[in-house]
DRENBALUM-892672 format. One record per atom (N, C-alpha, C): residue in one letter; x, y, z. Coordinates in steps of 0.2 Angstrom, whole numbers, plus 5000, padded with zeros to 4 digits. Layout:
<nodes>
AXYZ/...
</nodes>
This chain:
<nodes>
M500549945001/M499850005001/M500450075001/K500250134997/K500750184997/K500250235001/E500650285004/E500250345008/E500050375001/I499450415008/I498950445001/I499050525005/T498850575002/T498950665002/T498050675005/L498150705013/L497750735015/L497750805016/F497550855013/F497750925014/F498150935014/G498750905011/G499350905009/G499750895013/I499450835016/I499850815022/I499950735020/G500550685020/G500650635018/G500550595025/I499950535024/I499850495028/I499950405026/P500450385031/P500750325029/P500050285030/A500150215027/A499850165026/A499550135031/F500150125034/F499950075041/F499650115048/I499450195046/I499050225050/I498450235047/Y498250245042/Y497650265038/Y497150195038/A497650155034/A497250085035/A497050065041/P497050075048/P496650045052/P496150085053/V496250145052/V495650205053/V495050205051/V495250185043/V494750165038/V494550115039/Y494850045040/Y494349985042/Y493949995049/F494250025055/F493750045061/F493250075058/I493250155056/I492750175052/I492150145049/W492350115045/W491950065038/W491549995042/V492049965047/V491649925050/V491249935056/S491249995059/S490950015064/S490350055063/L490250075054/L489850145053/L489450075051/L489449995048/L489049965046/L488849915051/L489049905056/L488849885061/L488349925065/W488549985066/W487950015067/W487450025064/V487250015056/V486850025052/V486349975055/K486749905055/K486549835054/K486049835061/Q486349875067/Q485949855073/Q485249895073/V485349945069/V484750005071/V484249955064/V484549955059/V483749915053/V483749845057/F484049805059/F483849755061/F483549755068/G483449795071/G483149825078/G482449825075/R482449875072/R481749885067/R481349835064/I481749785060/I481449725057/I481249685063/E481649685067/E481349615074/E480849645076/K480649715079/K480149725081/K479449735077/I479649725070/I479049725067/I479049645067/A479549595065/A479449525066/A479049485073/S479349545078/S478849515082/S478249515084/R477849565080/R477149585081/R476849525076/T477249495072/T476849455065/T476849355070/S476249335066/S476249285070/S476549215066/S477049225060/S477449185058/S478149185060/K478349135062/K479149125064/K479549125058/L479449125054/L479749115048/L480249205048/D479849245051/D480449295049/D481049305056/D480749305060/D481149265065/D481649215062/I481649165062/I481949125060/I482449145054/L482249195050/L482649215046/L483049275046/L483049305052/L483449345055/L483949335060/T483749275063/T484349255068/T484849215064/A484449185057/A485149145054/A485349185049/L485249245047/L485649305045/L486049355049/N485949355056/N486449385059/N487249385059/F487349325062/F488149305061/F488449315053/P488149275049/P488449295042/P488649365040/L488049405041/L488049475042/L488649515044/V488849505050/V489449525053/V490049495052/L490049445048/L490749415046/L490849445040/L490349465034/L490249515029/L490549575030/I490349605035/I490549685036/I491149685038/F491349645042/F492249645045/F492749605040/V492549575035/V492749555028/V492949625023/S492149675024/S492149695019/S492749765019/G492849765025/G493149815028/G494149805025/I494349765024/I494749725020/I494849755013/Y494149745010/Y494149755004/Y494149825002/V493849845005/V493649935006/V494549975005/I494949965009/I495449965011/I495849965005/E495749905001/E496049884995/E496049914990/R495449924989/R494949964983/R495250054984/I495350074990/I495650134990/I496250154990/S496750104991/S497550094991/S497650044988/P497350014983/P497749944979/P498549944981/I498649864981/I499349854985/I499749834975/T500149884975/T500549884968/T500849844967/A501449844974/A501949804971/A502149744969/N501649704973/N501249624970/N500749624970/N500649624961/N499849614960/N499249554963/E499949504963/E499649434966/E499149454973/I499549474978/I499349504984/I498649524984/T498649564977/T497849584978/T497249524974/Q497649484971/Q497149424969/Q497049414975/Y497549384980/Y497449354985/Y496749384989/V496649444990/V496249494995/V495549464990/L495549474985/L494849464981/L494649394984/V495249334980/V494949294983/V494649254990/A495149284996/A494949285001/A494149305003/F493949365000/F493449415000/F492949354997/K493049314991/K492449264989/K492449224992/A492949184993/A492649135000/A492549165007/T492549205010/T492249215016/T491549225013/T491249255008/T490549275005/T490249215004/I490649155002/I490349105001/I490249075007/A490849065013/A490649025017/A490249065023/A490049125023/A489449145024/A488749135024/I488649125016/I488249095013/I488049035015/I488548995017/I488548925019/I488248925026/L488748975031/L488448975036/L487548995037/F487549035033/F486649055033/F486248995031/L486348975025/L485848925025/L485948855029/D486348825032/D486448775038/D486048805045/K486148875045/K485748915053/K485148915051/L484948925045/L484148925043/L483848865042/T484048825038/T483848755038/T483748715045/N484348745051/N484148695056/N483848715060/N483748805060/N483048815062/N482448825061/L482548795056/L481648775053/L481748705054/I482148655054/I481848585056/I481848605064/N482148625068/N482048635075/N481248665078/N481148715072/N480248755074/N479948685071/Y479748665067/Y479348625066/Y479448545067/S480048535071/S479948445072/S479448425077/G479148495081/G478648445086/G478048455080/K477948485075/K477248485069/K477148425065/V478048405062/V477948375056/V478048275060/D477648235060/D477548175062/D478348155064/I478748145055/I479348105055/I479848125058/L479648215060/L480348245061/L480348235070/K479848225074/K479748195081/K480348155083/S480448105077/S480748045080/S481348045075/S481548085071/S481848085064/S482348155065/G482348205068/G482448265067/G483048265067/G483548215072/G484148215072/G484548195063/V484148145060/V484348125054/V484348175049/V483748205049/V483648255042/V483948315046/R484248335050/R484548405051/R485348385050/G485548305051/G486248305047/G486348275041/F485648245038/F485748255030/F485848315026/V485248365031/V485248415026/V485948465027/R486248445033/R486848485034/R487448455030/I487548395029/I487948365022/I487848405015/I487148395014/I487048425007/I487248525010/V487048525011/V487348625012/V488248625013/I488348585015/I489048605016/I489448575011/T489348505009/T489448475002/T489448524996/L488948574995/L488848604989/L489248664991/G489248694996/G489648754997/G490448734998/V490648674998/V491248674997/V491548644990/L490948634986/L491148614980/L491148694976/I490748734979/I490648794974/I491248824976/L491648844983/L492148874985/L492848834980/M492948774981/M493248734976/M493348774968/D492848804964/D492748794960/D492948864958/S492948914964/S493048984964/S493748994964/F494248934967/F494748924968/F495148914963/G494648884958/G494948874950/G495048784950/V494948754955/V495148684956/V494248654952/S494548624945/S494048574941/S493548524947/I492848534946/I492548484951/I492048444946/T492248444942/T491848394934/T492048334939/P492548314938/P492848234940/P492448234948/I492648264952/I492248244957/I491348224958/L491248284955/L490548274952/L490148194948/A490748184945/A490648124941/A490748074946/S491348064949/S491448014955/S490747994959/L490548074963/L490048064966/L489348024963/G489448064956/G488847994955/G488847934952/I489347914950/I489447844949/I489447814958/G489747834962/G489747834970/G488947814973/S488547884969/S487847874972/S487447814970/L487447804963/L487247754960/L487247684964/A487947674965/A488047624968/A487847604975/V487847674979/V487547674985/V486747644986/A486547674979/A485747674977/A485547604977/L485847564973/L485847504971/L486047464977/A486447464983/A486447444988/A485947434995/L485747504993/L485347514999/L484547524994/Q484347484990/Q483847494986/Q483247464992/P483147424995/P482447415001/P482647475005/T483147485007/T483147545013/T482747625009/L482847625003/L482847684999/L482147694998/E481847624996/E481147594995/E480747615002/N480847595008/N480547625013/N480547705016/L481247725012/L481347795014/L480747845012/F480747815004/F480247854999/F479347855003/A479547785005/A478647765006/A478547815012/G479147825018/G479147855023/G478747945019/I479147965015/I479048025014/I478348025010/Q478147985008/Q477347995005/Q477047985011/I477047955016/I476647955023/I476648025024/V477148055026/V477148125026/V476848165025/A477048175018/A476748235013/A475948205011/D475648125011/D475048135009/D474648125017/K474848095022/K474648105029/K474048055028/P474048015027/P473347975027/P473347955036/I473947945039/I473847935045/I474547985050/K474247995056/K474648045061/K474848005066/V475348035069/V475547995078/V474948025081/G474647965085/G474347975090/G473547935088/Q473547925080/Q472747905076/Q472947835079/F472247815078/F472047745079/F471747705075/V472147655071/V471947635063/V471847565063/K471747525058/K471647455057/K471847445050/L472347395050/L472647375042/L472147325040/D472347305031/D472047255030/D472347185032/S472847165036/S473147115036/S472847095045/G472447135049/G472247125054/G472347185059/E473147195061/E473447245064/E472947315068/E472847325070/E472447395073/E472747405081/G472847465080/G473347495088/G473247575086/Y473647605090/Y473947685090/Y474447705085/I474347725080/I475047755077/I475547775082/H476147735086/H476547765089/H477147805086/K477447785081/K477947815079/K478047805071/I478147875066/I478147865061/I478947875058/G479247835055/G480047835056/G480247825048/W480747845047/W481147845039/W480847765035/R481147715040/R481247635038/R480547615038/S480147625044/S479747605046/S479047635052/T478447605051/T478147635056/T477847605062/W477747625068/W477647575074/W476847565077/I476447545077/I475947545078/I475847505087/R475447535092/R475447505098/R474847485098/M474747395097/M474047405097/M473847385106/L473147385107/L472947375113/L473047315118/P473347265117/P473747245122/P474447265123/N474647305122/N475147365123/N475847345121/N475747305115/N476347265109/N476347325106/V476847305102/V477047365097/V477347295090/V476847325085/V476947285078/V477447355074/V477947335071/V478347375066/V478247355060/I477747425056/I477847385048/I478147425044/P478547405040/P479047425036/P478547485029/N478847545029/N478347585027/N478147575019/K478447545015/K478347515010/K477647465010/V477747425015/V477247385016/V476447425016/L476647465021/L476047515024/L475647555018/I476247585013/I476047635011/I475447585003/S475647515003/S475247474998/S474747455002/S474547445008/S474047425011/S473447475012/K472747435013/K472447475015/K472247485021/I472347555024/I472047575029/I471547585032/L471147565037/L470547615041/L470747655046/N470647705046/N470847765052/N470247785057/Y470247765061/Y469547785065/Y469647855067/Y470047885066/Y470147965067/Y469948015063/Y469947985059/Y469748035050/Y469148035049/P468648065047/P468848145048/P468748155056/E468648125059/E468548145068/E468748085071/T468748105078/T468948035082/T468047995085/E467548055085/E466948025086/E466547975082/M466347925082/M466247865077/M465647845081/A465247815077/A464547775078/A464647705081/V464347665086/V464347615088/V463847585089/L463847515082/L463247495081/L463147425088/V462547395088/V462447375093/V461747305090/Q461947245090/Q461347205083/Q461047155088/V460347185090/V459847145095/V459247115092/G458847075094/G458447025090/G458047015097/V457147035094/V456647025098/V456146965096/H455846955101/H455246895098/H454846925094/Y454446895090/Y453946905084/Y453446925089/E453246925094/E452846945095/E452746995102/S453347035101/S453347105103/S453147175101/D453047195106/D452847265104/D453547315101/L453547325093/L453947345091/L454047425094/E453347455093/E453547525098/E453747535101/H453647485107/H453647495113/H454447475114/V454647415108/V455547395109/V455847475108/E455647495105/E456047545101/E455847615106/K455647605110/K455547665116/K456047645122/V455847585123/V456247565128/V456947565126/T457247545120/T457947535120/T458147595117/C457947645116/C458247725114/C458347755123/E457747725126/E457747765134/E458547735137/V458747675137/V459447625139/V459847655135/G459747675130/G460447725125/G460447775126/K459947805128/K460047895132/K460347895138/E460247845144/E460547825149/E461347825147/I461447785141/I462147765142/I462647805138/M462347865136/M462647915132/M462847975138/K462347965142/K462448025147/K463147995153/K462947945154/K463247895163/K464047885160/V463947835154/V464547775154/V465247845152/K465647835153/K466347875151/K466447855143/G466447915140/G466747885133/G466047895128/G465447895130/G464947905128/G464747985126/V464448015119/V464148075120/V463548095120/P463548155125/P463048155131/P462348195126/E462548225121/E461948245115/E461748205111/F462048175108/F461848125104/F461148075106/D460648075102/D460248045103/D460147975102/P460247915102/P460347855100/P459347835098/F459647795092/F458947775089/F459147685087/I458647685082/I458547605081/I458347585074/R458547545071/R458347535063/R458147465064/Y457447435061/Y457347365060/Y457547345054/H457847295054/H458147265045/H458047195044/T457947115049/T457847075045/T457347055050/F456846995047/F456346945048/F456846885048/N457346855053/N457646835054/N457146755057/D457446705057/D457246625059/D456946645064/F457046665071/F456746675075/F456846735079/S456846785077/S456746855078/S456746915073/I456446965076/I456447015073/I457047075074/D457647065070/D458447105070/D458247165070/F458647215074/F458647275073/F459447305076/T459747365074/T460247385075/T460047445077/V460547455087/V460447515088/V461147555087/I461047615086/I461447655084/I461747725091/L462247685094/L462647745097/L463047785096/R463447805102/R464247865097/R464647855103/A465047845100/A465947835104/A466247925106/K466547945108/K467047985108/K467547975105/E467947925105/E468447875101/E468347805101/F468847775097/F468747705095/F468647665101/V469147675104/V469347635111/V468747635115/D468347685117/D467647695121/D467047655118/N467147625112/N466547585111/N466547515115/Y467147495117/Y467047445120/Y466347435127/L466647485130/L466347515139/L465747525137/I465647565130/I464847585129/I464447505127/K464847465124/K464447425122/K464247365128/H464747345130/H464647295138/H464047335142/E464147395145/E463647415148/E463047435146/F462847435136/F462447425136/F462047375135/I462247315135/I462147265132/I461747245143/K462047245147/K462047245153/K461447285155/R461347345154/R460547375155/R460147365151/L460247345146/L459747355141/L459447255143/H459747215143/H459447155145/H459247155153/E459347195157/E458947215164/E458347255162/R458347295158/R457747325156/R457247285152/Y457647245148/Y456947195144/Y456847155149/A457147135153/A456647075159/A456247115162/K456347175165/K455747215168/K455247235162/E455347255157/E454647245154/E454247205150/G454547145150/G454347075147/G454547065141/I455047115138/I455247115130/I455547035130/N455346985127/N455846935125/N456346935121/I457146915123/I457646895118/I457546835116/P457446815111/P457246745111/P458046705105/Y458146645107/Y458746615105/Y458446555103/P458846525099/P458646455095/P458646395099/I458146355098/I458046285102/I458146215096/R458646185101/R458946115096/R458346065101/A457746035096/A457345975098/A457845915095/I457845845099/I458045775097/I457545745099/N457445715092/N456845655093/N457245585093/Y457145575100/Y457345515103/Y456945435101/A456245425097/A456145425094/A456345395088/Q456645435083/Q456845415079/Q457745405079/E457845425084/E458545425086/E458545315088/K458045295091/K457945245093/K457945185087/A457645215082/A457345205075/A457945145070/K458545205072/K459245175068/K459345105071/
</nodes>
C-alpha cells in the first residue's frame, strides 16, 4: 500500500488503513443494529415464525461479511501495487468468505426450520436428528464444491465420482430407499398421524406410535408394538378411526320375539341408549340413540341400535354397559330375546 495525501499531509498506510477499517466496520455494524432492531420489532408482531428464523440465521453471516468487507474497501482505496498477486489473494479471500457466510446462513436457516417444525411434522418428531444431519451434509457439500470452483479447482471429476458412487449406494440400499420414499409419501399424503387409531387389511389395529424413515410402529391394545415397513404400509388398505373425526357410531345388533310390540321395544331401547350416552365414560351425551329394524330372521326380528362414542376404544365399554342394562330392562318390561332351540327326536334315534 502507498501513503495517501490529505490536506497536503502524507498519511502512511499503517495509520490510515486501520482507521478506515475501524470506521467502515463500525458504521456498518451500527446500521445493521438499527435496521435489524426495527425489523425484529416488526417480526415480533407477526404470527409467523419464519421471519424470526430468517433474522436469526442472517445475523452472524452478515457480521462476518461486514468485517471482511472492510479489508476489501481498504484494498479498493489503496491497491497493493507492489505485487499484483496479493490483490488477487484479497479478492479470492473475500469471495471465499462470502461463500462461507452463505453456507453458514443456509445451515443455520435449515437447522432452525427443522427445530421449529419438528414438533409439528410426525416424521421429524422421531427422526429430526437424521434429517438435520442429512440436510447439513448436503449444504456443506455444495458449499465446498462451489468454494473449490471459485479457487479454480475443477469439480467435474468430483461430480462424476459422486454420481457413480451414488448409483452404487442406491443399488446396495434399494430396500432401505424404498422404505425411505414410502415414509416421505406417508408424511406428504398424511393418511395417518401419530396418535391415531387405525386398522390394516392384514388385521393389525392400534395407535400409531411412531412414523420413522424405515418403518411405522403401531401400539396395539394389548400394549404390544408391531413394526411395519413403510413400503408395506403404503400399499395396504388402512381404516383410520380418527378421520375425519374421532367420534364414531357404535352399532349393536339385537333381536326380539315376533310377538313383541315393536313400538314399545323401540321406546325402551332408546331410553336405555340415552342413559348409556349420559352416564358411561366415552359416550356422547348430546347424541340421541335410535334403532333400525332390518331383518325377519328365523326366530327373531332383528334390528341395529346406533349409539355414539368419543373415540374407538370407548365403544367396548359402551357396548358392555348397554348390553347389561338392556337385558335388565327387557326383563322388567317383559320383552323376550329369543334364542334357537334344538329338539332331539328320541324315537327316531332309537329306530336307527
